[in-house]
N, C-alpha and C positions, 0 to 999 in steps of 0.2 A: 837143507832148504833154507835155514836161517842165514847162511853165509852169502846166499844170492841176494837177499833183501837189501843189505847195506850197499851193495854195488849198484843196484837199481836206483836207489835214492841218490847216490852220489852222481850217477850219470845224468839224472834228470835235473839236478840242482846246479850243475855248472853251466856257464854260459858258452854258447857255441860261437867261436870267432867268425867274422865275416870272411867269406872266401875271396880270393883275388878277382875271380870272375864277377862276383856281385859288386865289387867296388868299381869295376870298369863298365858296368852295365849302363842301361839307359838312364836318363835324367830322373831325378826324384819326382814323384807326383806333384809336389809343391811347385816346382818350376814349370811343369807342364801347364798347371792351372793359370799361370800368369802369361803364358805364351799364346799367341794367336797365329793361325795358319792361313796363308793366302796363296792362291794360284798366281803365277806370273801373268801379267797382262800381255796380250799379244804385242810384239814389238819391243818388249822389255829386254834388257841385257844386264849382265853383272855390273857394267859401268854405269848404267842408268836404270836401276830396278824400279819397276812400277807394279804396284799391287793390284791384282784383279779381284776375282770373287773370293770371299772369305769362306773357309770350311770350318765346320764345327769341331772336328778333331783332326789330329795328325793323320790318322788312318784314312779319313775321308779325303784329305788333301792329297795324299799319295795316290789314292785310287783315281781321283779326278785328273791329277797331273799326268798319270800314266795314260789315261784315255785321250788326253789332248796331245797335240804334236810337240808342245814345248817340254813337257815332263819336268817342269821346274816349280818348286814351291818356295815361298819365303816364310820364315818363322820370325815373328815380331815379338820381342820380349822387352817390356818397359821396366826401367829401374829408376830409383830415386837416388841422387847423390847426396850423401850426408857426411858430416864431419864427426869423427870420434876423437876424443882426447885420450892419448896413450902416453904416459910419462911426460905430461905437460906439452906434448906436441900434437897438433891436429893431424889426423890421418883421414883421407877421403876414402869412403867405402861406398859400394853400390848395394842397395837393398831392393829386392823385387817389389813391385806394386802389387797389392792384394786386391782382389775383386770386391 
């Protein structure tokens, strides 16, 4: 019985690597919090998108869009452009706005 105990400890102490499926999954919760979901306004097109009613969540937006004839939602994500100095050179990066 003692030989089993070290194996159990060893298995519980090592880190489990992320699976490829987990890496390709949905966006992290953090980015969803900075996104807003809108139904397409009637007459809107990809060339001239117009935002209609805002939905509270992505799920709500999908359900409402499916019920409407357009079936289109727009996801709005706001970022702030900032400069970081790396090796003496400025690099522009985008940072999500926080609520």
